[in-house]
C-alpha positions in Angstrom: 1.3 0.2 10.9 -0.4 3.2 9.8 -3.3 6.0 9.9 -3.3 8.7 7.9 -6.6 10.3 7.0 -7.3 12.1 3.1 -9.1 16.1 2.2 -9.0 16.1 -1.3 -9.0 20.1 -2.3 -10.3 19.4 -5.6 -13.8 17.6 -6.0 -13.8 14.2 -8.3 -16.5 12.6 -10.9 -18.3 8.9 -9.2 -20.1 9.0 -13.1 -22.8 10.9 -12.4 -21.5 14.1 -10.1 -18.9 15.6 -8.3 -17.7 15.1 -5.4 -15.8 16.1 -2.5 -13.8 13.1 -1.4 -12.0 11.9 1.9 -10.3 9.3 3.2 -10.3 7.1 6.8 -7.8 4.6 6.0 -4.8 2.2 7.2 -2.5 0.3 6.1 -0.1 -2.9 7.7 3.4 -3.8 5.3 5.6 -6.1 6.6 9.1 -7.0 4.9 12.0 -10.3 5.8 15.5 -9.9 3.7 17.2 -13.2 3.4 21.4 -13.0 3.6 22.2 -15.7 2.0 25.6 -17.7 1.6 26.8 -16.4 -1.0 27.1 -12.4 -0.2 25.9 -10.2 -2.6 22.4 -12.9 -3.0 19.5 -11.2 0.2 16.5 -12.6 -0.9 12.9 -10.3 0.6 9.1 -11.0 0.9 7.4 -7.7 1.3 3.6 -7.6 2.6 0.8 -5.5 3.2 -2.7 -5.0 3.5 -5.0 -1.5 3.1 -8.4 -0.7 4.0 -9.7 2.5 3.2 -13.5 3.4 4.0 -14.4 7.1 1.0 -17.0 9.0 0.1 -15.8 8.0 -3.2 -15.5 4.3 -3.0 -13.7 1.2 0.0 -11.0 0.2 -1.3 -9.6 -3.5 0.4 -6.4 -4.7 -0.7 -3.7 -7.3 0.2 0.2 -7.5 -1.9 2.8 -9.8 -1.6 5.3 -9.6 -3.2 8.6 -12.1 -3.1 12.6 -10.8 -4.7 15.9 -11.0 -4.8 19.0 -8.2 -4.8 22.3 -9.0 -5.8 25.0 -6.6 -5.5 28.8 -5.6 -6.7 
């Protein structure tokens, strides 16, 4: 879990004017690995959620991923 505050040095364009951007948010990331009986193969799943309150817009994003790692 992480909490962060971002202040941008340069102004950003919101479509009609330049505005100062400041973000506050938190993120949660989880990862689980499973070692297969076949030694070189490992499966994993990643889950993450991020919530950001910004002067430029608010973001709420959840991501999930599933993968395999093969090591020789």
